[in-house]
Residue, then its C-alpha position, 0 to 999 in steps of 0.5 A: x297062276x301062283x300068288x307071287x309076292x310083289x314086294x320083298x317084304x312079302x317075299x324074301x324078308x317075310x320071315x323077318x316080319x312075322x311079328x309085324x304082319x301079325x299086328x299090322x297086316x290086312x287081317x289085323x286091320x279087319x280085326x281092329x275094325x271089328x274090335x272098334x265096332x263091338x266096343x262102341x256097341x258095348x258102350x251104347x248098351x251101357x248108356x241106358x238108351x231107349x230101346x237098347x238093353x244092357x248086355x248080359x254076361x252071356x251076351x258079353x261073351x258072344x261079342x268077345x267070341x265074335x271079336x276073335x275072327x277066324x279065317x272063315x270070318x276074315x274071308x266072309x268080310x272080304x266076300x261081303x266087300x268084293x262079291x256080296x253074300x246071300x242077299x247082300x250085294x257087294x258093298x265095295x266099301x271095307x268098313x260097311x262090309x264089317x258092319x254087315x258081317x257083324x249083323x250076320x254074326x248077331x242076327x241069330x243071337x239074343x243081340x239081334x234086337x240091337x243090330x240097328x245100333x251097330x255102327x250107330x251115328x258113326x262115319x267109317x273114318x271113326x272106325x278107321x281112325x281107331x283101327x289104324x291107331x290100334x295097328x300103329x300102337x301094336x306095331x311099335x309096341x310088339x315088333x319095333x320096340x323089342x327089336x330096337x331094345x335088342x339092338x340097344x343091348x347089343x351095342x351096350x355089350x359091345x361098348x363095355x367089351x371094347x371099352x379099353x380097345x384103342x382106336x385111331x379116331x378120324x375127323x374128316x377122314x383124317x387121323x385125329x386123336x385116339x379113342x376106343x372102339x367101345x366108346x364109339x359104340x357107346x355113342x350110338x347106344x346113348x343116341x338110341x336110348x334117348x329115341x327109344x325112351x321118347x318112342x315109348x312115351x308116344x300116344x296116338x291120336x284118333x277121332x270118334x265124333x261122326x261125319x264132320x267131327x261134331x257128333x251131329x247124328x248122335x245129338x239128333x238121336x239122343x240129345x241128352x247123352x254126353x257123347x264125347x264122354x261115350x267116345x272116351x269110354x271106347x278109347x279107354x276100353x281099347x287102351x286096356x293093357x296097352x303101353x302106347x296109348x290112344x287118345x281122342x283129338x278133341x276137335x277134328x274134321x271128318x278125319x283125325x288131325x294125325x299130327x301124332x302120326x307125324x310125331x311118331x314117324x319122325x321119331x322112328x325116322x330119327x332112329x333110322x338115321x342113327x342106325x344108318x350112321x352106325x351101319x356106315x361106320x361099321x362098313x368103314x371099320x370092316x373095309x379098313x380091316x379094323x372089324x372082322x366078320x365071322x364067315x359062314x360055311x357055304x356063304x358066297x360073298x361074290x359070284x366071281x371073287x371067292x375070297x370076299x366076305x362082304x358087309x352085307x348085313x350092314x349094307x342091307x340095313x342101310x338100304x332098308x333104313x333109308x327106304x323106310x326113312x323116305x316113306x316115313x318122311x312122306x307119311x309125316x308130311x302127307x297124313x296131317x293134311x286133308x282137303x276141307x273135311x276129307x279127301x280120300x287120298x289118305x286111304x291108300x297111303x294109310x295102308x302103306x304104313x306097315x310097309x314103312x315100318x316093315x323096311x325098318x324092322x328088316x333093317x333092325x334084324x339085319x343090324x342084329x345079325x351083323x353085330x352078332x358076327x363082328x369082332x374088333x381086331x385090337x392088333x390091327x387097330x394098335x398098329x394103325x395108331x402106331x403109324x400115326x404118332x402125329x396124333x400127339x400134336x394136340x396133347x403137346x400143344x395143349x401142354x405147352x399152352x398150359x405152361x404159358x407158350x403163346x405160339x404153341x399151336x403155331x409151332x405144332x402146326x408148322x412142324x406136323x401139317x402135311x408131313x409124315x412124322x415118326x416117333x423119333x422126329x417128335x422126340x427130336x422136336x420136343x428136345x429142341x423146345x425152349x421149355x424147362x426140363x419137367x415140361x420136356x419130361x411130361x411131353x416125352x412121357x406121352x403115349x398115343x395108346x394112353x392118350x384116351x381121356x375119358x374114352x374107356x370110362x365113357x364106354x363103361x357108362x361113367x359120364x361124370 
């Protein structure tokens, strides 16, 4: 029987997710557990505990080599958990399998006398808490952020390129006033910048304090050691060269409180909402003929309508963004809660964090692809604007107000609302106003394509 992917993340989208899979896949989780265990053993060896010798340079190298898991190592850990190995029965416990793996790897080295200190005084949740924090840090830093920064740069480039490109803005779907396409893209870019900045500042919590978070076993064995300080040394070592840092929650149950997880997931979910908004707007622009898509030779838009060039990249992005957002919302609500000291319902949920981020990354890649194929049609946009001269109603009534006309709004409302206006009709309306000639001249000089306010400057990033 072939190993058929159950999820599209492992099937049709797998090539888009290699960066994420490398740091958040099941192999990455096993590697993180090994790193956490070895880092703890290293810290213990530097505490001058009775019976625990300091590591030599050669032994430090041994531990470094063990941390670099091969395919055979990964398979051995899985075998220890599911089938057993040699005289070791199947653990049916993934973290215990890692402990036994390390015992096997070190039993024929000079570190064999310290084997009893592997996983010393820890609960499996200490290792898992640190490991999932490592995976989250790596996933965001090495996969999500690079894609998001590319998106931000593409939006910035598009905003500046189309800074002067006039576009009829619509409010409630109705013709409103002119803007520029570049300014509309800058809106999304500035929203994204803010969320990326916040994402880069996130820190991810974990715990490393024993069975119920009190260091009970630690102090029972060695009451004179400052164990919270030792735990911090583990996190400090794992934070080396890491941008999204880990931190220890000072007071926990058996599990970390995971409020930082909720904060992180909410941050990514907000990004997904912004990009869903972008995807839908691009869909509308394409539907209205304002944005054209490059065609790809041989590509099929419809199985029956050969003329179609569907906005598939933006549609794909929208679907995956919403799916990711739903999972992130669930994770943010689920993971900070645990019955009393611990219930295991979080275990299977934690394993699905990469799924939520995977759908987000698929969406980011689809958006990048979609943006690379679009071009704003200035001629179509200009013609559409000319068909709606009523967009100058706001300008006319505002100028009249500035002159001192008290019923300016009502005059324009009664003249424009629910009517199809022409430029000639507006000219006649202005001529019929009881205002001084200079005011009429100012009104006659209004042109929809120049009624842009600061839109071009805002698109360029000139906000004041």
